[in-house]
N, C-alpha and C positions, 0 to 999 in steps of 0.2 A: 065571697066570704075571704077575709083576711084576718089573722092574727097577729097584729106587731106586737114583737117581745125584743126584750134585750138579750144582746149575743148570749150571756149568762143561763138566760133563764128558756133556752130552745129546749126542748123536748121533744122525745122520738117521735110523739103522734104529728106533733107540728110538721114533720120532714116527709113522715109519710102521708098525712091529710093533705099535704100541700101537693103531692101526686096525683090524688083522686082529684082534685082541685083541677089541676091543670090539663087531664083527661077531660072530664067534663067539657072544660074550656076548649080543647082542641076537637072537639067533634062537631064545631061549626067549620072550622077548616078542613075538616076532611070533607063534609056535603060539601064545600065550596069547589074542593079538587076534583068531586065526583059528579059536579052539575052539569048537567048538559051530555054525560058519557052516555046515558042510557042504563049506569050500574046502580044497581044500591050500595050503601057503603060498605056492607058485609061483600057483597060479590067483588067488588072493587078492594079489598082487604084481600079476598083470597087469590084474586090474579096477582095482586102485588107482590105476594107473597111467592108464588109461582115466578114473576115476572123478574123478580129478585134473584132468586135459585140458578134461573137461564142465562139470561142477561147483564147481572150484574155479579156475579160470582158469589151471593151472599153464602156463607158456610153455617150459617144458625138454623141448618132445617136440611137435614138428610135426605140426598135424592140416590137413587139405584144407578146401576150403569147404562140404563135407555133412560135418566132423567126424571123416571116419575118419583112422587113423593109419595107415602103412604099417609090414607086418610086420617088417621089417628097424631099423625106427627101433625098435621095440618091444624089437627082442632088444637092441639096442645099452642098453637103458637099464634091463632089468630090475634089478632088486638081488640076486634069488634065481638058482637054475638056469636058463638059456634053451633048454637042451635039450629037446626034445618041445614047443616053442612052437606048433606047426601043430598037434599033435594036443590041446595042452590049449583052444586056441583052438576046434577043432571039436567040442568035449566041451561046451564055455561056450554055444557057436553051436547045437549039436542038442539043449539042453536043453528038456524040457517047453514051460515059457516061456523061450525065448531070451534070453541075458545078455548076449551081444556079436552082432553083425552083419557077417557079412564080404561084402567087394567085391570084385569083380578090378580090378586096376590102373587106374588113371587115365590113357591114353596121351595124352588131351588135354595133362596136366601133364608128360608125359614118361617118365611111370612104363612098366615093362616090361608087358605083355599078362600075362603070365603069375604077375606079383607079384600080391599078396592088401594089402588094408586092413582094417581092424576098427574098430569103434567099438563103445562098451558102450551097452546098451537102457535103457529106465528100468526095467526088472526089474532088470538088472544093477545099476542104481545103487541101487535100493532096497535089493537083498541085500548090496554093499559098505558100503554107507554105516556101517550097525553094527560093522563090521571097522575102518573106518576111526577111530571114534569111539572104538574100545577102544584102536587103535593112538595115540591123541591123549592119552587119559588114561594111559595107561603111558608117555608119552615125560613128560607132564608130573609125574609121580611121578616119573621117574627123574632130573630136573634142578632138582626143587625145591631149595630153598636154595644151587645153586649160582648166583654172582652173574654178573648180565647181562654184565658186560665179560669174563668166561670163556668165556661161552656166545658171546658174540660173535664174539672171537676164533677159537674152538673153528671154530666155522662158517666163519668167513673163511677159516683153514686147511685145512680138508677141501675147500671150494670150487675153495681153488687149486690143490691135489693132484689133484684130480678134473679140471680145466681142462688142466693139464699133460699127464695122460696120456691124456686125448681130442684134445688138439693132436697128441701124436705118435704115438696111433692110426691117426688119419685123414691122416697125412702119408706119401707114399708116398715120401719119398726115405728117411726113417726106418727103414722096412719092413725094408729090405734092408741098411741101413748097417752092422748089428750093434750098432748102439747102441740104446739105452732112453732 
């Protein structure tokens, strides 16, 4: 679905709707990247986040001094369906060779004793690295021949939209105000 409009008639809903449409279409690429890995798209999403934190120095997801990430932080940062997160993590932790390690909350750092933390193991890194490489390959293919300036603008717009949503999501005053 595409709505072609003159530049002067572009509306905010056109921009936001295009993000949803792109996300819908990118699911096919995610499935391709995960194909034959033994992971579901949701499991790969979780492992890629943990891989990015550990191996690629991603800074968008807080980790503690031991390299663990709180379940709640993961849930808020997953791209794909965050439901059943605990069950997915348990499955990955209980694999023949565990792909993640789970620890109780760090009460010294102010976490509740019932909260959980998770980090990727070396086996998890080894198993998810090829999925990440396929995702990189798919991404490069999709943006090939798109001018750098357009890519930079697209990234900046998406980051600004995401930041505004995160700011509103975390602001308690907006939670009950009826505003979005």
